N, C-alpha and C positions, 0 to 999 in steps of 0.2 A: 435619450435620457434627459429627464428634467433637470433644471438647475439645482433643485434640492438633492436629487439623487447624486448629482455630480459633486456637490459639496460634501455629502456623506462619504462618498467614495474617496474624496481627497483626504478627509479626516482619517479614514481607514489606512490609506497609503502612508500618511505621516506616522501613524502609530506603528505600522509594519517596519518602516525605515528605522525608527528608534529601536525596535526590538532586534532587528537584524544587525544593527551597528553594535549592539551589546555582545554579540556572539563572536567568539575567538577560538582559534584552534592552535594546537601545538606544532602542527606541520602545515604545509601548503596544500592541504587536501580539502579546501572549501571552494567549490566552483560556483561562479556567477555566470549565468547564460541568459542573455537578453536578445530576443529576435524581433526584428521589425516585421510588419505584415508582408506576406508573400515570400518570406525567406524559405528556402527549400529545406524540409526536414531531412531528406535523404542526403543533401549536401552536408548538413551539420553532423549527421551520423558518421559520414565518411571522415569528417574532420576529427571527430572524437576517436575513431579508430587509429588515425595518425597520432593523436595525442597519447593514446595507450602505448603505442610503439615507442614514442619518445620517453615515456615515463619509465620504461624498462632500464634506461641508462642512468637513472638517478642513483647516486652513490649511497646516500643515507637509506638504510633499510626501512626505518620508521616512516620517513618522508615518502619513499617509493610506495609503500603499502597504502598510505593515506591517499596519495594522488590516484593510484590505480583504483582503489575502492570508490573514490568520488566520481571518477570518470565512468566507471562501470555502472554505478547507480544512476548517473545522469543519462547514460545511454538507455538503460531500462525504462526510466521515467519518460524519456522522449518517445518511446514506442507507443505510448498512450495517444499520441497525436499523429494522425495520418497527414495532416497539413498544419501549417502555422495558422492560428486563429485570426480572424479579421483585424483585430487590434494589436496583433503581435503576441509574444509569449515571454513570460518572466519565469526563470527557474533558478532556484538556489539549492545546492546539494553538497553535503560534506559532513565531516566529523567535527563536532564542536566540543570544547572543554567546559564542563559544568563547574559550578562554584566549589564543589567538593573534589575537584580535579579528575573526576570520572569523565569518560568520553561518551558522546551520544550522537547518533546519526540524525541529521536535521535536513529535511527536504520540504520544499514548498514550490508549487508551480501554479500559475494562474494567467488568465488573459486580462490585461489591464483594461480599465474602463474607457480609456482613450487610446488612439493609435500611438504606439511607441516607435519613434523614428531612429532608434539607435541599435547597432549591433555590438554586443560585447561578449567576449569569452575570456574570463580571467580565473586562474587557479592560484589561490593565495591562502594566507592564514586568517582571512576575514572575508566577509561578503561585500561586494562592490555595489553600493546603492545609489551612487550619484545620478545615473540615468533616470531613476524613478522621479527625481525632482521635476522633470519636464511635465509630469502628469499633474502637478500641483498648482497650476496657474488658474486660480479661482478666488476672486475677492468678494463674491456674493455673501451677504450676511442673512441668516435665518433666525427667526425668533421661536422660542418654545415656551408653552405654558403647560406645566404639569400640575394638574389640580385633582384633588380627591377629598374625602371626608376628613382627612387629617391635616391638610395644609396645601399650600400652593407655592410653586417655584417658577420663577421667570428666568430665562437664560437665552443666550445667543450662541450660534455656531458659525464661525467664519474660517473656512479652510480647516486647519487643525486646531484653531483657537476656540476653546469652549469657555464661556464666561457666565457665571451665576450673577444675575442682576439683583434678585430679591428672593428670599425664601422665608415664608412665615407660616406658623402653625395655626390651627383652628380647633375649637372644642365645640362640637355640635351635639345636640340631644340625639340619643339613639331612637330607634323606631318605637320603643315601648317606654312609657313614662313610669315614674315612681308612684307609690301608693298616695292617695290623697288628692290626686289630680284627675279631673274628668278626661276621658279620651278626647273629646272634641277640643277642649282647652289646650291640652298637651299638643294635639295635632296642629293647632293654630300657632302655638309658640315655636314648634319645630319648623314649620314652613316659613315663619317670619325670620328665624335665624338663618335658614338656608338661603332665603332671598337676600338677606343682608350680606351673607358671605359671597354670593354671586356678584352682588353690587360692588363689594370691595375688590374682588378679583378683576372685574371689568374696569374699575377706576385705575387700578395699578397697571393693567394692560395698556391703557391709554398713556399713563405717565412714562412707562418704560419703552413703548414701541411707537409713539408718535412724537415727531420732532418737526417744528416749523409747519404744523398743520398737515403733515403727511407721514405715512409709515416710514420708519427708519430701517426696515428689514425688507429683504426681497420677498419673503413669504413667512407665514406663521403656521406652526403646528400645534394643535391642541391635543393633549394626551392625559390619561388618567385611568384609574381602575374602577371608578364609579361613573354616575351619569352627569356629574358636574360639568364635564367638558362639553357635553351636548346641551345642557342647560345654558351654559355660557354662550355657546355658538348661536342658539336660537333666541337669546334674550334681547329685548330692546335696549337693555343697559350696555350691551357690548358695542363698542364704537364701530360704526358702519365702515369707516376707513380701514379698520383692521379686519372686519368680517370679509371685506372684498379681497384680502390677500391670504386668507386661510387656505392652505394647500391641502391639508388632510387632518382628519380627526382619528386618533388611534387609541386602542386599548393597551394599557401596560399593566404589569403585575405589581409595580411598586410606585411609591410617590417619591418626591425629592430627587436627589442626585442619581439614585439607581433607576428611577423612572425616566429621567432624562437620558441616561445612557441607553436604555432600552428603546426609547422613542427614536433616537438617532438611527438605530439599525432597522427600524420597521419601515 
C-alpha cells in the first residue's frame, strides 16, 4: 500500500471511529469483536456459543433479548469468514438507539488496512473503538489541487485532518462567443484567459506547497472534472519540484470541497 493510500485509509478509520462513538444502545447488546491475524475463527465461534449460554441467565428480559440477538447476529456474520484475514478482522454488531428513540440493527465488518495486534470481545451499550487507534499512526501530509472551469481549491490531508488552504472562483469564456466577435478573435481571447488561469493556479501551487525551496507535502494529487488538471501537469508554468511529487491525476465530478472529498477516495 502506498503512503497516500495509507493516509486515506487512516482518514476513513478516524471518520468511522467518530460515527461508531456516536452510537448508543438501551441495553448491553452492542458487540465489539476485534481479531488479530491468525486468530482461529472456529475458536471464536466456540466462544460465542459459550456466551450465548451465559446470556440465558441475564435477569432483565430486555437486556437478555438484546444480548442474545447481538451474539446470534455476530455468529452469523462470522460465518462469512473461513479464516481471519491477513490483517485481522474488525466486527461491530448490535441494536442501536436512533435519535427518535427507535431501535435499529447496526453491523459492520472489515479487514483493517494494517495488521491489528489486539484481541477484544466486549458486549456493552456502546461500541469499543480504542483498539482502532493503533491503525492511525501516520503523519505524512498530502496536497490536493482541485481545478476546473469554475475555480480552484488547494488543500492538504494529514491523517484525519483535512485543511482548505485556498479556494478561488474563475469566470472563463464559454466555447462559443457572442455576436459581433469573429471566431478567431474570440478563440484567441478564450485561450489567453485559460492560459492566464493555469498560470495563476501554478503560482498558487508554488506558494502553498513549496517551503524552503522544497515541497512541504509527501505527494500531490491533481483532480478536476475538466482538462485543466492535465494542462497544469504538462505546463512549463508548473513548478518542476511539485511535478516530481505528483502521485496521480484523477477525474472527479465536482469542484471545490465536494471534489476534494471525492478525490480523497479515488
